[in-house]
N, C-alpha and C positions, 0 to 999 in steps of 0.2 A: 259341332265342335264342343259346345257347351255341354251337351249331354255326355259326351266321352269323358270330358274333363271331370264332370261330377262323379261318373262311374269310377273313374280311376282314382279319385280321392276318397271313395267311400270307406276304405280300410282305416285311413287315418281319422276320419270323422267319427266312425264308430268306436274306435279306441279312445278318442278324446271324450266322446259322449259317455262311454262306459266308466271311465275315471271320474268324470264329473258327477255321474249318478252315484258312484260309490262314495264320493266325498260328501255329497248332499245327504246321503242316508245316515251319515254319522253324527248329524246335529239334531237337537231337540227343540230348542226354543225358536219363537218366530224371528226375533232379531238376528239369531245365528243363521237361520235359513235364508233370510233376506240378504244378509252380508255374502254368504257363500254363493247364493244364486246370482247376484250381480257380478261377482268377480268371475264365476264360471261362464256366464253368458258372454262377457267381454272376450274372454279367451276362446270360446267356441266360435263366435261370429266376427272375431277381430274387430269389435266395435270401438268407438270413441267414448261413448257414454252408455250406461245401463241405468235403468230406472224401474222402481217398483212402488206401486201404490196400493194399500190394503185398506178395505173398508172397515170402519170400527162399528161393531155391532152396538145398536142402541144409542149411537152418537152421530151427529151430523158432522162428518169429517173423515179424514183418512190419515193413515200413517205412511209417510213418504220416505223412501230410501233411494239414494242415488250414489253412483260411483263412476270415476273417470279412469280411463286406462292410464293416464299420466297423473300422478298424485299432485303435480305442481300446477296442473290446469284443472280449474273447477268451473262449473257453470254458474252464472249469477242466478239468484232465486227466480227472477222474472223469466229468464230463458228456460228454466226447468218448468215453470208453470205453463209456458207456451208449448213446450213438447209434450207435456201431459194432456193439454187441451187437444192438441193435434192428434195424439194417439188415442184418446178417448173417442174423437170423432171418427177414426179410422178402425177402431177395434172391432174385430169380428172373430171368425175362427182364426184368421191370420190377417194382418193388415200391414201393408208396405206402401210407403209414399215418399216423395221427395220433399225435403224441408230446406227452405233457403235461409238458414241461419246466418247471421252476420258475425264475423270474428272481431274482437276489439283488442287482440294481442295478448289477452289473459285467457279468455274462454275459447275453446276450439270451435271452428265453423262446423255446422251440421248440415249434411246434404240429404241424407236418407234416414228414415225411421221405420223400425219394424216393431209392431206391438201385438200383444196377444192378451185377450181377456182370460183371467184365471177363474175357471169354473170347476166346481166339485160337487157332485151329487145334485146337479141341477141348480145350484146357486152360485152367484158370482162373488168371489172373495177379493177381486181387485184387478189391476191392470199391470202387465209385465212387458217391458219393452227395451229396445237397444236403439241407438242412434250411431250413424257412421258418416265420415266424410266422403266415403267412396261408394256407397251402395251395397246391396246384398245380392248373392246368387241364389239360385233356387235351392241348392244344397243347404246353404246357410239358413234360409227361411224355414225349410222343413226341419232342419236340426233344432232351430230355435222353437218351432211349434211343439216338437215332441218334448223338448226340455222344459217348456212352459208348463205343459200338462204335469210333468213330474214335479216342478216347483209347486204348482197349485196342490198337488197331493201331499207334498211335504209340508206346506203351510197348513193344510187342513188338519194334518196329523198333529203338528206343533200346536195349533189352536185347541184341538181336542185334549192334547196333553195338559195344556194350560188350564182349560176348564176343568179337566179332571183333578188337577192339582188344587185349583180353587175350591172345588167340591170337597176334596179331602181336608183342605185347610179350614173350610167352613165347619166340616163335621168335628175336626179336632177342636176348634174354637167353641163349637156347641158343647162338646164333652167338657172342655175346660170350664165353660160357663156353669154347666150343671154341677161340676165338682166344686166350683167356687160357691155356688148357692147352697150346696149341702154343707160345705165348710162354714159358710156364713151362718147357716142355721144352727150348726153345732156351737159356733162361736157365741151366737146370741143366747143359746141355752146356757152356755158356760158363763157367760157375762152375767146372766140373771142369778145363777148360783153363786158367782163371785161376788156380786153386789151384796148378797145376803151375808156372805163370809166376811166381806170387808166392812160391813156394818158392825158385825160382831167384833172383828179385829180392832176397828176404830174404838169401840167402847173399851176393849181391853187395853189399847194403847193409852186412852185417857186415864185408865186406872193405873197403868204403870207409871205415867208421868206424875199422877198424884201421889203415888207411893214414893217415888224419888223425892219429890217436893216435901212430903210429909216427914221423911227420914232426914232430910237435909236441914230441916228447921231445928232438929233437936241439937243439943250441945254434946252429944256423943262423940267420941273419937272416930277415926276412920275405921277401926275394927268393928265397933258396934254398928256404924252405919253400913258397912259392907255386909254384915251378917243379916241384918234386917232387910236390906235391899235384895240380897239373893233369895231370901224366903218369899218376899213378895213376888219377884219374878217367876219363881217356881210355881206359885199358885196360879198366876196369870196364864202360863203356857202349858200347865199341866206337866211339869217335869219333876223327877225324883231328885235330881242333882242339877246345881247351878254354880258355876265357878267362873271367875274372871282370870284371865291370863294376861300378865303384864309384860311389856316389851322392856328389856333392860338396855342400858347404854352399850353393852358388849354384844349386842345383837342376838340375845337369847330370850326365848318366851318361856316364862315359868308361871305355875299356878299360884294364886294367892291363897294361903290358908284361911279357913273360916267360912268357905262357902256352903250354901245350903245342901245338906245330905252328903257332905264330904267328910268322911271319917279319916283316921289316920292310915288305915289300910288302903283305901282308895287313893288317897294323896300320895302314898308312897310309890304307886304305880304311874303317877303323872310326872314324868321326868322332864326337865327343861328341854327345849327343842330350838335348833337354829331358826332364826327368822330374819329376813332382810328384803329390802326392795327389789333386789336383782334375783332373788331365788324363785323357784316355780313350784315349791311345795305347798300343800293345801293351807297350812298356817300362814305362810308369807302372802299368799294370794288373798286370804281373808283380811289380814291386817293392813296390807299396802295397796291392794287392788280392789277392795270393797266387794269381795266375793261373799255371798250368803250361802254357807255350806249346810246342805241338809242330806243326811245319809241314814240308811236303814238296812238291816240285814234282809228284809222282805223285798228290796229292790232287786231288779235284775242286773243293774249296773254295778260293777266291782270296783269303780274308780276310787272310792274311799273306804272299801271294805277292811284295808289294813289299818286305817284310823280306828275303826271300831274294835278290831282285834287287839290293838295296843292298849285302848281304853278299857277293854273288856266291858262293852255296853252293847245294847241292841240297836240303839238309834241315837242320834245326835244332831243338834243344829248349833251353828256358830256364826257370829256376825261381828263386824268390826266394832272395836271400842275406841272411841276417838273424842276429842274435844276440838272442834274446828278442824284446822289442818294438822294438828298434832295427833300422831298415832300412838295411843296408849297401849294398845294390845287387842284382845278379842274377849267376848263374853260367850260362854257355851253352856247349853242345857243338854242333859243326858237322860236317857231312859223315860220316855213318855208314859204317862199313865193311861193314855188312850190307846185302844186296840190299833187304830189306823196310824199310830205314831204322830209325829210332828208334822204340822202342815206349814204351807208358805205364809199363812197368816200369823202363825207362832213366831216364824223367823222375822216378820215385820214388827210385831209386838216387841220381841227381844231387841231388835235394832233401835226402835224408839227409846226403850229403857237404857240401852247401851249409851246412846248419845246424851240423854239427860244425865245419866250417872258420870259420864266423862266430864261434863261441865261442873257438876258438884265436886267430883273428885279433884278437878283442877282447882277449884275455888278453895277447898280445904287445904290443898298443898300450897296455894298461893298465900293463904293465911299464915302457914307456917314459914314459908319463905319470906313473907313480909317481915316477920319478927327477926329472922336471921339477917335480912337486909338492913333493918334498923340498927342492929347490933354492929354490923360491918361499917355502916355509915358513922356510927359513933367512933368506932376505932379509927377510921379514916380521918375523921374531923380532928381526933386527938393527935394523930400523926401529922396532919396538916399544920396544927399549931406548933408541934415540935419542930417540924421542918422550917416554919417561918422563924422560929426562935433561933435555930441553928444557923439559918441563913444570915440573920442579923448579927449573930455572934461571929460568924465567920467574916462578915464584912468589917466589923470592928477589929478583929484580930489582923486582917489584911492591912488596915490602916496602921495599926500599931507596928506591925512588922515593917511596913514601908518607912514609917518614921524612925523606927530603930535602926534599919539599914542605913537611912540617910544620916543619922546621928553617929552611929558607931563606925561608919566607913568614911564617907565623903567629908563630913563636917570635922571629924578628928584630923583628917589628913590636911584640911585647909588650915586647921588651928596650928598644926605643925609647920606648915609653910609660913604661917605668919610669925611664928617664933624664929624660924630661921632667917627671915628678912629682918627681924629686929636685931639679931646677932650681927648683921652687916654693919651696924652702926659702931660696934665695938672696934677699937683701933687695932687690937691684936688678933682679930679674927681673920681666918682664911676665906676671903670673899669668893674665890673660885670654887672651892669645895662646898661652901654654903649655898651657892647659886646652883651648883649640880644637884645637891641633895633636894633643894626646893623644886628644881625642875622635874626630878624623878617623882617626888610626892605629888606634884601637880598632874603629872601624867597618869599616876595610879588613881588619883581622885577623878580624873576625867574618864578613866576606864570603868571606875565604880558607878559614876553617874550614868554613863551610857548602858551599863548592864542593868542598872535599876530602871532606867527609861525603857529599855528593851523589853523587860518583863512587864512593865505597866502597859505599854502600847508600842509594839514593834512597827517601825515605819513601813517595812516592806509588806506587812500584812494587808494593807489597804490597797496594794497595787495588784491588778489582775495577774495571776500567775506567780505572784510573790510568795504564796504560802509555803511551798517547798523550800524556797531560799530561806524563809523565816525559821522553819524546822531545822535546817542544817546549821544555821547560825547558833540556835539554841544548843544543838548537839555539840558544836565546837566549843561552846562555853563549858559544857559538862566535861569534855576532855581536858581543857585547860585547868579546871578547878579540881578534878578527881583523879586524872591521869589514867582513867579507865579506857579500854578499847571499846568503841561503840559501833555497832552494825545497824544500818538504817535502811529501811524498805518502805517507800512511800509510793503508793499507786492510787491516786484520787483524782477526780476531774479538776481542770483548771477554772471552771466556771462556777465554783461554789459562791454563794452569797457570803457577804462580809460577816453576817451573824454566824453562819455555820463555820467559817474559818477561825473566827474569834473564839467560839465555844470549843472547837477541837484543840486550838492552840492553848487555851487555858487548862484544859484537861490534861494535855500532854506535858505542859510545863509543870503543873503540880506534881505529876508522877516523877518527872526528872529531878525536881527540887528535892524530893523525898530520897531519891537515890544519892544525890550530892551530900545531903546532910547526915543520913543515917546508914547507908548500906555498906560503905567502904568496899565497893565492888570493883573488880578489875575487868569485867565484861558486862556490857549492856547491849540488849537487843531492842530496837524501836520499829514497829510495824504499824502502818496505817493503810487499810484496804477497804475498798466499797464491798458491802455485804448486806443483802436483804433490805435494800431500800435506805441504807444508812452507811455509816463508816465505823468499822471495827478497829479499835486501837489496842495495842499490846506493848508494855513496857516491862521487860524481864531483865533481872540482874542476878549475878552470883554472889551477892553480898551476905551480910551476916543473918538477914531474915529476923522473923519475930513470930510470936504467938498471935494469930489473928483475933482470937477470942479476948486477948487482953489489950487490944489496940487503944481502947478508950483510956487506959491507965498509962499509956506510953507518952513520953514527952514529944510534942509535935503531932499528936494524933489529929489535930484540927485539919491538917492537910489531907489526911485519909477521908475524913468526914466530908470535906469539900469536894473530893473526887466523887463520892457517892451522891451527895445532894445536887451537885451540878448536873450529873447524868440524869437523875430523876426529873429535875426541872426541865430538861431538854426533851423529856419523853423517852429516855433510853434506860440503861442499866450499867452498873459497875460491879466488878467482881475482883476480890483480892485473895490471892493464895500465897502463903508463906509459912515456912518452918525455920526455926533457929539453925543457922549454919547452912542452910539449903537455898537461900536466895529468896526473892520476892517476885511475883508476877501480878501486874495490874492490868486487867482487861476490862474494856468498856465498849459500849456500842451507843451511838446517837444517830437518830433519824435525820435525813436530809430533807 
């Protein structure tokens, strides 16, 4: 019955074996062959576990591969070693034995093991086997034996492929080593030649620095220093022409007249060119990215050929001209006297000369700027003295105005009340009328004192959030005194410090006082807004106006002076615009 069953199932077995062989033939590396062999062996023999041990050539050990039919069930390492030991003892052409493995709930129990030695060309490459809980039929054993031979061949081919690839890699590395050795030999030869050139270049660079130092010690101006310096550089690098290109504040690079070998005709062809850190043209790369440009018509590369065409020269070198981090421009040499043209060492010498010239150039400019700074400081000191004098004068005037307002208004009204009270003693006087007049005068005096005290120190100004209320109270006074219509727009934070509130209030009050006393306006606009880290204020009226240039000769001009000086003392600015008959606009800005 077993023989009949085996013959009946041969068709399915052969088809499965054929599919397994085709799949195994499609892999190349040893790990891939091992993985596919384990999976296919489990499928062909319906095993629980498949295992493969490959001998390592030249190494005491083996590469072990295992796979279980159920990925959630895996054999412990000690169980795997026991199966390998049993399979190795039973391995022959085909070995089949019963194995009484114990299950622990995680690893499957093993009842039977089928193992086959993997031999190719008379040598053993390893052991291949499967294990099952149910045992194996004769057909399964024969199928596994044939499949094991094919696995052995596939592994041998994969190993040959690996060794072939190793040999190829070795040959490639050997070739690379030879190439590196040749390159290193050429590099060493070039280094020897370069060392000689560098030595000459170093001597030339020292001569360039000495030339810069020698020319800098003279008392000549920048023009003479520039002329002598470019001549020395031309001698050092063997150039017919040397010129410095200077970077302007407008982002243009223009040649400085007076360079060595630069006549008017050549200079006329050197037009200013755009130059900036974000540009990618050669000039910008030299100035801002420290490119050392070297171009010649004899070179195969045409990257800078158009530069030579524009300059109408055969060869050129250009290096940055700088002083520290300050980019001054570039220094260029044109038309080498040597047949081979400019070398890298020439560019290096030119760079050293450019750096030294930049420092000297900056020093000479600094000397000029120092003189200008001294003059500006003298003017600033004179302005400071004048400012202190004007501030002192303004304080005295403010005190006199306060005393005058107190005398001319409140004290006179109190004197009038005193006279009215004295008239009450006369027998023929109308006591009721005299008391009513005295009461009116006292009310007016009280109002005048309150207004005076408000201008000196408004009570609400010290209260958080009371600044806007203080401004509106002052505007209401302007309305009552002048009858003008007033438009107010105040948009500032409520958490301003008292110093900021006080300074802004004084500035605004001064402008409104000028409107009350001199403008005769019917419409006034007041605006306070936050702007650029400070507060911008505008007081505009449609009054009579005046000539701003003549304000120093106008009566009451000290108020306008106080507006300007208070803004300056606060670190801000003040501007007054006015024309006769067209009103006046006072605009100021004070930092917070």
